[in-house]
C-alpha positions in Angstrom: 0.0 0.0 0.0 2.8 2.4 0.9 4.5 1.7 -2.4 1.3 2.6 -4.3 1.0 5.8 -2.3 4.6 6.8 -3.0 4.2 6.1 -6.7 1.1 8.2 -6.8 2.8 11.1 -5.1 5.7 10.9 -7.5 3.4 10.8 -10.5 1.4 13.8 -9.1 4.6 15.7 -8.6 5.8 15.0 -12.1 2.4 16.0 -13.5 2.5 19.2 -11.5 6.0 20.1 -12.7 5.0 19.3 -16.3 1.9 21.5 -16.0 3.9 24.4 -14.6 6.4 24.0 -17.4 3.6 24.1 -20.0 2.0 27.2 -18.5 5.2 29.1 -18.0 6.2 31.9 -20.4 9.7 32.3 -22.0 10.0 35.8 -20.6 9.7 34.4 -17.1 13.4 33.5 -17.2 14.6 36.4 -19.2 16.9 38.9 -17.4 17.5 42.4 -18.7 19.3 44.2 -15.8 22.0 44.9 -14.8 23.3 45.4 -18.3 27.0 44.4 -18.6 29.3 47.3 -19.3 30.6 47.6 -22.9 34.3 46.8 -23.2 36.3 47.3 -26.4 38.5 44.2 -26.9 42.0 44.1 -28.3 42.2 44.0 -32.1 41.9 40.4 -33.4 45.2 38.5 -33.3 46.8 40.7 -30.6 47.2 40.6 -26.9 46.8 44.4 -26.4 44.9 45.6 -23.4 41.1 45.9 -23.6 39.5 49.3 -23.0 38.8 48.8 -19.3 42.3 47.5 -18.3 44.9 49.2 -16.3 48.2 49.1 -18.3 51.0 48.2 -15.9 53.8 48.3 -18.5 53.4 49.7 -22.0 57.0 49.6 -23.0 57.7 53.2 -22.0 58.2 53.6 -18.2 57.7 52.1 -14.7 55.2 54.7 -13.5 52.9 52.0 -12.2 55.7 50.3 -10.1 57.8 50.8 -7.0 60.5 48.9 -5.2 59.1 46.0 -3.2 61.6 46.5 -0.5 60.9 50.2 -0.1 57.6 51.3 -1.5 58.7 55.0 -1.3 61.4 54.3 -3.8 60.9 54.0 -7.6 61.3 50.7 -9.4 64.8 50.5 -10.9 64.6 47.8 -13.5 65.8 48.5 -17.1 63.4 49.8 -19.7 64.7 49.9 -23.3 63.3 49.2 -26.7 59.8 48.7 -25.3 61.0 45.9 -23.0 61.4 45.7 -19.2 64.5 43.7 -18.1 65.1 42.4 -14.5 67.8 44.2 -12.6 68.8 41.7 -10.0 70.9 44.1 -8.1 67.9 46.3 -7.2 65.5 43.7 -5.9 61.8 42.9 -6.6 59.3 45.4 -7.9 55.6 45.6 -7.3 52.6 47.7 -8.4 51.7 50.9 -6.7 48.1 49.8 -6.6 46.7 46.9 -4.6 44.2 44.5 -6.1 41.7 41.8 -4.9 40.3 39.8 -7.8 41.6 40.4 -11.3 42.5 39.2 -14.8 46.2 39.6 -15.5 48.1 39.4 -18.8 51.9 39.5 -19.0 54.5 38.3 -21.5 58.0 37.2 -20.5 61.2 36.0 -22.3 64.1 34.0 -21.2 67.3 35.1 -23.0 68.3 33.0 -26.0 71.8 32.6 -24.5 70.5 31.5 -21.1 73.0 29.5 -19.0 72.6 27.4 -15.9 70.3 24.5 -15.2 67.2 23.8 -13.1 66.1 26.6 -10.9 69.2 28.6 -11.9 68.0 29.1 -15.5 65.9 32.2 -16.2 64.2 32.2 -12.8 61.7 34.9 -11.9 58.1 34.9 -10.7 54.9 36.9 -10.6 53.5 37.1 -7.1 49.8 37.3 -7.6 49.4 39.0 -4.2 52.5 40.4 -2.6 52.5 40.2 1.2 55.6 42.2 2.0 59.4 42.4 1.4 61.3 39.6 -0.2 59.4 36.7 -1.6 56.3 36.9 0.6 53.1 36.2 -1.3 51.6 33.8 -3.8 54.1 33.0 -6.6 53.3 31.8 -10.1 56.7 30.5 -11.2 58.6 31.9 -14.2 61.5 29.7 -15.4 62.9 28.2 -18.6 60.8 25.1 -19.0 62.0 24.0 -22.4 64.1 20.9 -21.9 65.1 22.1 -18.5 64.6 19.5 -15.8 63.6 20.6 -12.3 61.1 19.7 -9.6 57.6 19.9 -11.2 56.0 22.0 -8.6 58.8 24.6 -9.3 58.6 24.6 -13.1 57.0 27.4 -15.2 53.3 27.4 -14.8 53.4 26.0 -11.3 52.2 27.8 -8.2 55.6 27.5 -6.6 55.9 24.5 -4.2 52.2 23.9 -4.3 50.5 23.2 -7.6 52.0 21.3 -10.5 51.0 22.6 -14.0 48.6 20.5 -16.0 50.9 20.7 -19.1 54.2 22.2 -20.3 53.6 24.4 -23.3 56.9 26.3 -23.0 58.6 27.8 -26.0 62.3 27.9 -26.6 64.5 30.5 -24.8 64.6 33.7 -26.9 60.9 33.4 -27.7 58.1 35.3 -25.9 55.9 33.4 -23.5 52.5 34.6 -22.2 50.6 34.1 -19.0 46.9 34.9 -18.7 45.7 34.7 -15.1 42.4 34.8 -13.3 43.1 35.4 -9.6 40.5 35.1 -6.9 41.8 36.4 -3.5 41.1 34.5 -0.3 38.5 35.8 2.1 38.5 35.6 5.9 36.0 35.2 8.7 36.6 35.7 12.4 40.3 36.0 13.3 42.4 34.4 10.6 39.8 31.8 9.7 39.7 31.2 6.0 36.2 31.7 4.6 37.1 30.9 1.0 40.7 30.0 -0.1 42.5 31.7 -3.0 41.9 30.2 -6.4 43.7 30.7 -9.7 43.3 29.8 -13.3 46.4 30.2 -15.5 46.7 30.0 -19.3 50.4 29.5 -20.4 50.8 30.3 -24.1 47.1 29.7 -24.5 47.1 26.3 -22.7 45.3 25.8 -19.4 48.0 24.9 -16.8 46.0 25.7 -13.6 42.2 25.2 -13.7 40.4 27.1 -10.9 43.0 25.6 -8.6 42.7 26.0 -4.8 45.8 27.4 -3.0 46.7 26.2 0.5 48.2 29.6 1.4 51.1 31.9 0.4 54.2 30.4 -1.1 56.7 28.8 1.3 60.2 27.9 0.1 60.6 25.6 3.1 57.6 23.9 4.9 53.9 23.8 4.3 51.8 26.9 3.3 49.2 28.3 5.6 47.0 31.4 5.6 47.2 34.6 7.5 44.6 37.4 7.2 45.4 40.0 4.5 43.5 42.4 2.3 44.1 43.7 -1.2 47.7 43.4 -2.2 50.1 44.6 -5.0 51.3 42.3 -7.8 55.0 41.7 -7.6 57.7 40.7 -10.0 60.8 38.8 -8.7 64.5 39.6 -9.2 65.7 36.1 -8.5 69.2 35.8 -7.1 70.5 33.1 -9.5 73.6 33.8 -11.7 71.9 33.3 -15.1 71.2 36.1 -17.5 68.1 38.2 -16.5 64.8 37.7 -18.3 62.5 40.4 -19.7 58.8 41.4 -19.7 56.5 43.3 -21.9 52.8 44.0 -22.4 51.5 43.8 -18.8 47.9 44.7 -18.0 45.3 44.0 -15.4 41.5 44.1 -15.2 39.9 44.2 -11.8 37.0 41.7 -11.2 34.1 41.8 -8.8 33.9 39.4 -5.9 31.8 36.3 -6.4 28.1 37.1 -6.4 28.5 40.8 -7.1 
């Protein structure tokens, strides 16, 4: 008897849903507001900045950057011929502005005559949120990954010492490489409790190497990562202390994104 009653209830529910579907109108599920803002994209076949981006490096100057060790001091890397080259003697540089969630594009090139092996071969990094002097923050590794063996959670496309890239689409030294990044900053509840962890999606030369990946905390060279409360943070570029020839950057821009649900 119970089985018959259950079946009858299920059939009644299905009939009710079908009836509601038949009586519904297409416009019931049409949304007209808010209207997304118009953005002019880059010309087809280019990686130029869209109209709503903040250009961080356009080949002319370092007006958007400061020294990461002394934010009152200007960035002192070399700008020539539309290219930004790491000056290892002057330390890391970071953006004047702080960001929360964003889309980032940057292009980098390991010198064709690069020397060294492993981690000492064109090493740099982009810290997606800089948390202070030195190498504090969340690092997306930059390194020659073309026939250059190293630990896989430290190769190009990795979140250093945390997340191994899904593929290795690296080009040869001397050729330009591109990162396109979607960064979602962590959020915090009471105290230092993590409400939502940081997430990152990375395209490396157009290939997905991090797919909405969850971070365990800021980068740690030794030991396990863990979170501490922080707010919006600058983007930092690393002047790594290895002895190989310094690499270069060009065409860096960022688009701020709203928090989830906004």
